[in-house]
C-alpha positions in Angstrom: -0.2 -0.2 -0.3 3.0 2.4 0.3 6.0 3.5 -1.7 8.3 2.3 1.4 11.1 3.7 -0.2 9.9 7.2 -0.9 8.6 7.0 2.9 11.9 6.3 4.3 13.4 9.4 2.3 10.3 11.4 3.9 10.8 10.1 7.3 14.5 10.9 7.3 13.5 14.6 6.1 10.1 15.3 8.7 12.6 13.6 11.8 15.4 15.5 11.2 13.6 18.8 10.1 11.1 18.5 12.9 13.0 17.2 15.9 15.5 20.4 15.5 12.8 22.8 15.2 11.7 25.4 17.6 8.7 26.8 15.4 5.8 24.7 17.5 7.3 26.0 20.4 7.8 29.8 19.4 3.7 29.5 18.1 2.5 28.2 21.4 4.6 31.2 23.1 2.9 33.9 20.6 -0.6 32.7 21.4 -0.2 32.5 24.9 1.0 36.0 25.1 -1.7 37.3 23.3 -4.5 35.7 25.7 -7.1 33.2 25.8 -8.1 33.2 22.2 -12.0 32.6 23.7 -14.5 33.6 21.3 -15.8 37.4 21.3 -11.8 38.6 22.4 -9.4 40.6 20.7 -7.1 38.0 21.2 -8.9 35.6 19.3 -8.9 38.1 16.5 -5.2 38.7 16.7 -4.6 35.1 16.7 -6.9 34.4 13.5 -4.7 36.8 11.4 -1.6 35.3 13.2 -2.4 31.5 12.0 -3.4 32.7 8.8 0.2 34.5 8.3 1.9 31.5 9.7 0.0 29.6 7.0 1.2 31.4 4.3 4.3 31.6 5.6 4.6 27.8 5.5 4.0 27.6 2.1 0.2 26.1 2.5 -2.2 27.3 -0.7 -5.6 28.4 -0.1 -5.1 30.0 2.9 -8.1 31.8 4.1 -10.8 32.5 7.0 -14.0 31.4 6.8 -16.3 33.3 9.3 -19.5 32.5 10.7 -22.3 33.4 13.4 -23.1 31.9 16.9 -24.0 32.8 19.9 -21.5 33.8 22.2 -20.8 34.8 26.3 -19.2 37.5 27.8 -18.0 37.0 31.5 -19.7 39.0 33.8 -19.9 38.5 37.8 -21.0 35.5 40.1 -21.3 34.9 43.4 -22.4 32.1 46.2 -23.0 32.5 49.6 -24.5 30.4 52.1 -27.5 31.8 54.0 -28.6 29.0 56.4 -27.8 27.9 59.2 -24.4 30.7 58.7 -24.0 33.3 56.4 -20.5 33.1 54.2 -19.2 33.7 50.5 -17.7 31.8 48.1 -15.3 32.4 45.6 -16.7 31.0 42.4 -17.0 32.0 38.6 -20.0 31.1 36.0 -19.6 28.5 34.1 -19.9 29.9 29.8 -23.5 30.1 28.3 -24.5 30.5 31.8 -27.1 34.0 31.6 -27.7 36.3 34.6 -30.0 34.2 37.5 -30.7 34.6 41.3 -32.1 31.9 42.9 -31.7 30.5 46.4 -32.5 27.1 47.7 -31.3 23.9 49.7 -27.8 22.7 48.7 -28.0 18.9 47.6 -24.4 17.0 46.9 -24.7 14.5 44.2 -21.3 12.9 44.4 -19.7 12.0 41.4 -23.1 12.2 39.3 -23.0 9.2 37.9 -26.2 7.6 36.4 -27.2 5.8 39.1 -26.7 8.2 41.7 -29.0 10.9 39.5 -31.6 7.8 39.1 -31.6 7.0 42.6 -32.3 10.5 44.1 -34.3 11.8 41.0 -37.7 12.5 43.1 -35.8 14.7 45.7 -33.9 17.2 43.3 -36.7 19.6 42.9 -35.9 23.0 43.4 -32.5 22.2 45.2 -28.9 23.6 44.0 -26.9 20.5 43.3 -23.3 20.3 43.6 -21.5 17.7 41.9 -18.2 16.3 41.6 -16.1 17.1 38.5 -14.2 13.9 38.2 -15.5 11.3 35.7 -15.0 7.8 37.0 -12.8 5.4 35.5 -15.3 2.4 36.6 -18.5 3.5 34.6 -16.4 2.6 31.2 -17.2 5.8 29.6 -16.6 9.4 30.2 -19.5 11.2 32.2 -19.2 14.9 30.7 -20.0 18.0 32.8 -23.0 18.7 29.9 -24.5 15.7 30.7 -24.3 16.1 34.4 -25.9 19.8 33.8 -28.3 18.1 31.8 -29.6 15.7 34.5 -29.7 18.4 36.9 -32.4 20.2 34.9 -34.3 17.4 33.8 -34.7 16.7 37.5 -35.8 20.1 38.3 -32.9 21.7 40.1 -32.8 25.2 41.0 -29.1 25.7 40.3 -25.6 23.8 39.4 -22.1 23.9 40.8 -19.3 22.3 39.1 -17.0 21.1 42.4 -13.3 20.6 40.8 -12.1 17.1 41.9 -8.4 18.3 42.7 -7.1 20.3 45.3 -5.1 23.6 45.2 -7.9 26.3 45.4 -8.3 26.2 41.3 -11.6 26.3 39.9 -12.3 24.3 36.7 -14.2 26.1 34.1 -16.3 24.7 31.3 -18.8 25.5 28.8 -22.8 24.7 29.4 -25.1 24.2 26.7 -26.3 27.5 24.8 -29.5 28.8 26.3 -28.4 27.2 29.7 -31.9 27.0 31.9 -30.6 27.1 35.2 -27.0 29.0 36.7 -24.1 26.9 36.3 -20.8 28.0 38.6 -17.9 26.2 39.2 -15.7 26.5 42.9 -12.6 24.7 44.1 -12.7 21.6 46.0 -11.6 23.2 48.8 -14.6 25.9 49.1 -17.1 23.0 47.9 -15.9 20.5 50.4 -16.2 23.1 52.9 -19.8 23.6 52.2 -20.6 20.2 51.8 -19.3 19.6 55.7 -21.6 22.5 56.7 -24.7 20.6 55.6 -23.2 17.4 57.5 -22.7 19.4 60.7 -25.7 21.7 60.9 -28.7 21.0 62.9 -31.1 20.1 60.7 -28.9 18.3 58.1 -29.2 21.1 55.6 -27.2 24.1 54.1 -29.1 27.0 52.2 -27.3 28.7 49.5 -27.7 31.6 47.1 -26.4 32.0 43.7 -26.4 35.0 41.8 -25.1 35.7 38.0 -24.8 38.2 35.8 -23.5 37.5 32.4 -23.6 38.7 28.5 -25.2 36.5 26.2 -24.9 37.7 22.6 -24.6 36.8 18.8 -20.8 37.5 17.5 -18.6 35.9 14.9 -15.6 33.9 14.6 -13.3 32.2 11.9 -12.2 28.9 11.1 -8.8 28.9 9.9 -7.9 27.0 6.5 -4.9 26.0 4.7 -3.9 23.3 2.0 -1.1 21.3 1.0 -2.4 20.3 -2.3 -2.5 16.6 -3.8 -1.5 15.4 -7.0 -2.9 12.3 -8.3 -5.9 12.4 -5.7 -6.0 15.8 -5.2 -9.6 16.1 -5.1 -9.6 13.8 -2.0 -8.9 15.6 1.5 -7.4 14.3 4.5 -7.6 17.0 7.4 -5.3 17.7 10.7 -7.4 19.7 12.8 -7.4 21.6 16.5 -9.0 24.1 18.3 -6.6 27.6 18.9 -9.1 28.9 21.3 -8.5 28.4 25.1 -11.0 29.6 28.4 -11.0 33.3 28.9 -9.3 32.6 32.6 -6.1 31.4 31.2 -3.9 31.4 28.1 -4.7 27.8 27.4 -1.2 27.0 26.5 -1.7 23.3 26.9 -5.3 23.2 26.0 -5.2 24.1 23.0 -2.2 26.2 21.7 -0.2 23.2 21.8 -2.8 21.5 19.8 -2.7 23.8 17.4 0.9 24.3 17.2 1.3 20.6 16.3 -1.4 20.7 13.9 0.4 23.7 12.0 3.9 22.4 12.8 3.0 19.0 10.6 1.4 21.1 7.9 4.8 23.1 7.9 6.7 19.7 7.7 4.3 18.2 4.7 4.4 21.3 2.8 8.3 20.8 2.1 6.9 17.6 0.4 4.2 19.3 -1.8 4.5 17.4 -5.1 4.4 14.0 -3.7 1.2 13.8 -1.6 -1.9 11.8 -3.4 -4.5 13.3 -1.5 -4.6 17.2 -0.6 -3.9 17.5 3.5 -6.2 20.6 4.8 -5.0 22.2 8.4 -8.0 23.5 9.9 -7.7 25.8 13.2 -11.1 25.9 14.9 -12.3 28.5 17.4 -14.9 28.2 20.2 -14.3 24.8 21.0 -14.5 25.0 24.5 -18.1 26.3 24.6 -19.7 23.7 22.2 -17.2 22.5 19.2 -18.7 25.4 17.7 -16.4 26.2 14.8 -16.2 22.5 13.8 -19.8 22.3 13.4 -20.0 25.3 11.5 -17.1 24.1 9.3 -19.2 20.7 8.6 -22.6 22.8 7.9 -20.8 25.2 5.7 -19.4 22.4 3.5 -22.2 19.5 3.2 -21.9 19.5 -0.4 -17.9 18.7 -0.3 -17.9 16.0 2.8 -18.1 13.1 0.4 -14.3 14.1 -0.4 -13.0 13.9 2.7 -11.7 10.7 3.1 -10.2 11.1 7.2 -10.2 13.8 10.0 -7.6 13.4 12.7 -8.2 15.9 15.5 -5.4 17.1 17.9 -7.0 18.4 21.0 -4.2 18.0 23.7 -1.5 17.0 21.5 2.0 18.2 22.2 1.7 16.6 25.9 3.8 14.0 27.6 2.5 10.8 27.4 2.0 7.5 25.5 0.0 8.3 22.0 -2.3 6.5 20.4 -4.6 6.8 17.2 -8.2 6.3 18.4 -10.6 6.0 15.9 -14.1 7.0 16.4 -15.6 3.6 14.8 -14.3 2.5 11.4 -12.8 -0.9 12.8 -11.7 -1.3 9.2 -9.2 1.0 9.6 -7.2 -0.7 12.6 -5.1 -2.6 10.0 -4.2 0.4 7.9 -3.0 2.6 11.2 -1.0 -0.9 12.7 0.4 -1.1 8.9 1.6 2.9 9.1 2.8 1.8 12.7 4.9 -0.9 11.6 6.4 0.9 8.6 7.6 3.8 10.9 9.2 1.7 13.1 7.3 3.6 16.0 4.8 1.4 17.7 1.8 3.3 18.5 -1.9 1.7 19.7 -4.7 2.1 17.2 -8.3 1.5 18.5 -11.6 2.6 18.3 -13.3 4.6 21.8 -15.9 7.0 20.5 -15.7 10.4 21.8 -18.2 13.7 21.4 -16.3 16.4 23.4 -13.8 17.5 21.1 -13.7 18.5 17.2 -13.5 15.3 15.5 -17.0 14.7 16.8 -18.7 16.8 14.0 -17.2 15.2 11.2 -17.9 11.7 12.7 -21.7 12.7 13.3 -21.5 13.4 9.5 -20.3 10.0 8.8 -16.6 10.9 7.9 -13.8 8.7 9.1 -12.3 10.5 12.2 -10.0 9.9 15.0 -8.1 11.8 17.8 -4.7 11.5 19.1 -4.7 10.2 22.5 -2.8 10.4 25.7 -3.2 6.6 27.0 -0.4 6.6 29.4 -3.0 6.1 32.6 -6.4 6.5 33.7 -7.5 10.0 33.9 -9.9 11.1 36.5 -9.1 14.9 36.5 -8.1 17.7 33.8 -4.7 18.4 35.5 -4.2 22.2 35.1 -6.8 22.3 32.1 -9.8 24.5 32.1 -8.0 26.5 34.8 -5.8 29.4 35.3 -2.5 27.5 36.0 -2.9 26.3 32.2 0.1 28.3 31.5 3.3 28.3 29.1 5.8 26.9 31.7 3.6 23.6 31.7 4.4 23.0 27.9 7.4 20.9 26.8 9.0 22.1 23.5 10.0 18.6 23.0 6.9 17.3 23.4 6.0 19.4 20.5 8.4 18.2 18.3 7.5 14.9 18.9 3.7 15.0 18.2 4.4 17.2 15.2 6.7 14.7 13.7 4.5 11.9 14.7 1.3 13.2 13.1 3.3 14.3 10.0 4.8 10.9 9.0 0.8 9.3 10.0 -0.8 11.6 7.8 1.6 11.4 4.8 0.8 8.0 4.9 -2.6 8.4 4.8 -2.4 10.7 2.2 -0.8 8.2 0.1 -2.7 5.2 0.8 -4.3 3.6 -2.1 -7.7 2.1 -2.0 -8.8 3.6 0.9 -11.0 1.2 3.2 -13.3 3.4 4.9 -16.5 4.6 3.5 -18.8 7.5 4.9 -21.7 6.2 7.2 -25.1 7.7 7.3 -26.4 9.5 10.3 -28.4 6.9 11.3 -25.5 4.4 11.5 -23.6 6.6 13.4 -26.3 6.7 16.0 -26.3 3.0 16.1 -22.5 3.4 17.1 -23.2 5.9 19.6 -26.2 3.5 21.4 -24.3 0.7 21.1 -21.0 2.4 23.0 -23.4 3.3 25.9 -23.8 7.0 25.0 -27.4 7.4 23.7 -28.1 8.9 27.3 -25.2 11.4 26.7 -26.9 12.6 23.3 -30.4 13.0 25.5 -28.8 14.6 28.5 -26.1 16.7 26.5 -27.7 18.0 23.4 -25.0 17.0 21.7 -27.0 16.2 17.9 -25.7 18.6 15.2 -28.9 20.7 14.8 
């Protein structure tokens, strides 16, 4: 399937150029210094122009930005106060998409917020203010996303939602709710959240009453996907995509999540552009905005390109790339691609795991929902139950490793060069009904129900 003689020459160039390159770290540094790149900010607009300039300097073709409108969000104020049995203020922040609310009610701790916990307590949640642990326990067999826990609270009739970080350090962990958030959603550190829970246990009647007040702005905004191509030759009308989001949350520089992923996408494209004319399929690099509040950039991309989606053979998402850990290519479905990537791994003499694991919380999902073969570069080095520094003010440049950025950039470039040159690509597009069946078989049907993750 592969011209191994040419691929070995390509590998030597990619590895030599890539492992000596300071470009990806410079890109992360520049993006971090701009600010969060959160939707609607000046740093987002600055990042768009910066990425366009970089794509042109790297030799990409058809470099452009694609505008779209969406319901955006601007942070205002948030407060949380215990009103019974004591009066005490707590440090909190609003979660994105939370509007302006003033609610008061009895605090109710939902623990880890597993499906069984919600089911066992569903008759006791009306009018309560739910506090839930951010941890996604590994024994459930799938992730339990913040949106699912929030959606369950809404449907149970809760008056408010408090997202308690599962790791210590007096850090609050942000993360988007769904547009049109029906009840207030705020975030609190583990230390302060546990204080509230202990207060309830020690009170005379076993209850704590709290008041949430938020004032945030919800308004229509414009953003831009940033796109550039490395034209293919024999199959130039066929496209493979390398994508990553470039926005972070508004409370931090987002150096790891996901300036690093965007840098790996850009650097792998830069390395591959050196071999234009020797790639069969067109390789498209896309930097997506406003991923953090609902995968909005990637959703808008697939919606705007309905007539061209049948030309996309594969999409690889790099959310979280450029960090330490053992890497794997996790396909959304399409087990028929497992032999392809195993052969690629062997040909590269760089063993990496390939498997299928359907995910709904990053930018590969809108592509897979539309039936496009897709996957993500994933860290499989251990069981993950928390975000570490992610989604907190501590997601900063000092956490980023230039070596990890270079390593992942060369890995992605070598993989995608082989994908672009693969004869007789074995993965067909799937219908939406087929994808919905895959979601159900993966045990994620209730995630669609509670999280509003259908592409509408």
